[in-house]
matplotlib code that plots the C-alpha trace (Angstrom):
import matplotlib.pyplot as plt

x = [4.2, 4.3, 1.9, 1.0, -0.7, -1.9, -0.1, -3.3, -6.9, -6.6, -3.5, -2.6, 0.8, 1.6, 4.3, 5.4, 6.6, 8.0, 7.4, 7.0, 10.1, 9.8, 11.1, 9.6, 7.1, 4.7, 3.4, 0.4, -0.6, -4.2, -4.8, -3.5, -2.5, 0.9, 3.3, 6.8, 8.3, 11.6, 13.3, 16.8, 18.0, 16.7, 13.8, 11.4, 8.5, 5.3, 3.2, 0.3, -1.4, -4.3, -6.9, -4.7, -4.4, -0.6, 1.7, 5.5, 8.1, 11.2, 14.4, 16.0, 17.7, 14.3, 14.9, 11.8, 12.4, 8.8, 5.6, 2.0, -0.4, -4.2, -4.1, -7.6, -8.9, -9.7, -6.4, -3.3, 0.5, 3.6, 7.0, 9.9, 13.4, 13.4, 10.2, 6.5, 4.0, 0.3, -2.3, -6.1, -8.9, -10.3, -13.9, -16.1, -17.2, -13.8, -10.9, -8.4, -5.8, -4.0, -0.5, -1.0, 1.5, -0.1, -3.3, -2.3, -2.4, 1.1, 0.4, -2.2, -2.9, -5.9, -7.3, -6.2, -8.5, -11.7, -11.5, -7.8, -7.3, -4.2, -3.1, -1.4, 0.6, 2.4, 4.3, 6.9, 9.5, 9.3, 12.2, 11.3, 11.1, 8.8, 6.6, 6.4, 5.5, 2.7, 1.2, 1.5, -0.3, -3.1, -3.5, -3.7, -6.3, -8.4, -8.1, -9.4, -12.3, -13.2, -13.1, -15.3, -17.8, -18.0, -18.5, -21.2, -23.2, -24.8, -28.0]
y = [-11.6, -9.6, -10.8, -9.3, -11.6, -10.7, -12.6, -12.8, -12.0, -9.9, -7.9, -5.5, -7.0, -8.2, -10.5, -9.7, -12.4, -12.1, -15.2, -17.2, -16.0, -13.8, -10.2, -7.9, -7.3, -4.3, -3.4, -1.1, 1.4, 0.9, 4.5, 6.2, 5.4, 4.1, 2.0, 0.4, -1.6, -3.5, -4.3, -5.4, -4.9, -1.3, 0.0, 2.6, 4.6, 5.1, 8.0, 10.0, 13.4, 13.7, 12.9, 10.1, 11.4, 11.9, 9.2, 9.3, 6.7, 7.9, 6.1, 5.9, 9.3, 10.9, 11.3, 11.0, 8.1, 7.9, 9.8, 8.9, 11.8, 11.5, 7.9, 6.4, 8.6, 7.4, 8.7, 9.0, 9.2, 7.8, 9.4, 7.1, 6.3, 9.7, 8.8, 9.4, 6.5, 6.9, 4.7, 4.5, 2.5, 0.0, 1.1, 2.8, -0.6, -2.2, -1.8, -3.1, -0.5, -0.3, 1.0, 2.9, 4.0, 6.2, 4.4, 0.9, -1.0, -1.9, -3.5, -4.3, -4.5, -6.5, -8.0, -11.5, -12.3, -10.5, -12.2, -11.7, -8.5, -9.3, -8.1, -9.4, -7.0, -7.0, -3.7, -4.0, -1.2, -0.3, -1.1, -3.5, -0.8, 1.3, -1.8, -2.5, 1.2, 1.2, -2.0, -0.7, 2.5, 0.5, -1.7, 1.3, 2.9, -0.3, -0.5, 3.1, 2.4, -0.7, 1.2, 4.0, 1.5, -0.4, 2.9, 4.1, 0.9, 2.3, 1.2]
z = [-7.8, -4.6, -2.0, 1.4, 3.9, 7.3, 10.0, 12.1, 11.7, 14.9, 14.1, 11.3, 10.6, 7.1, 5.7, 2.2, -0.2, -3.7, -5.8, -2.6, -0.8, 2.3, 1.6, 4.3, 7.1, 7.5, 10.9, 10.4, 13.1, 14.3, 15.4, 12.2, 8.7, 8.0, 9.9, 9.9, 7.1, 6.9, 3.6, 2.6, 6.2, 6.4, 8.4, 7.0, 8.4, 6.4, 7.6, 6.3, 6.6, 8.9, 6.2, 4.8, 1.3, 1.2, 2.4, 2.7, 3.3, 5.2, 6.0, 9.5, 8.9, 8.2, 4.4, 2.3, -0.2, -1.6, -1.7, -2.6, -3.4, -3.4, -2.2, -2.1, -4.9, -8.4, -9.8, -7.6, -8.0, -6.4, -6.6, -5.9, -7.3, -9.2, -11.2, -11.0, -11.3, -12.0, -10.5, -10.9, -9.3, -11.7, -11.2, -8.6, -7.4, -7.2, -4.8, -7.5, -8.4, -11.8, -12.5, -15.7, -18.4, -21.0, -22.0, -20.9, -17.6, -16.7, -13.3, -10.7, -7.0, -5.9, -2.7, -2.2, 0.6, 1.8, 5.2, 6.0, 4.0, 2.0, -1.4, -4.6, -6.8, -10.1, -10.4, -13.1, -13.3, -9.6, -7.2, -4.4, -1.7, -4.0, -4.6, -0.8, -0.2, -2.8, -1.5, 2.1, 1.1, -0.6, 2.5, 4.7, 2.5, 2.5, 6.3, 6.5, 4.2, 6.1, 9.4, 7.9, 6.6, 10.0, 11.9, 9.5, 9.8, 12.9, 14.4]

ax = plt.figure().add_subplot(projection="3d")
ax.plot(x, y, z, "-o")
ax.set_aspect("equal")
plt.show()
């Protein structure tokens, strides 16, 4: 299982572990969606469009290696490793995301902690960089949703 845990309540940095072994870090930008991720000795940049619905992961040469379309919507897709993967939100009341193949759920991404904001994912068939990208996108979407909810709480 891939886990992302915040390194601090006050920062938007995450440590990724795969079956308990550290594999990467993700430093999320606080002023916009996306951030930096390191995996297997390589550094990638994750960025999004202004409205945060399309995300890309680029390598150090600027080559796009993965794309997520319609992130945060009920149905969204990721293109990576020459394949397209379909995701859907479990329900309107849930933040859990499902990797779907045909009519079946092949994998999941769910919050591991409401307080710290981490995630747990099982994404069979995706390469490690693609899995990290998908989880980083979901974490970014959750951060956007939390910020929107906090700012609309008004009073």
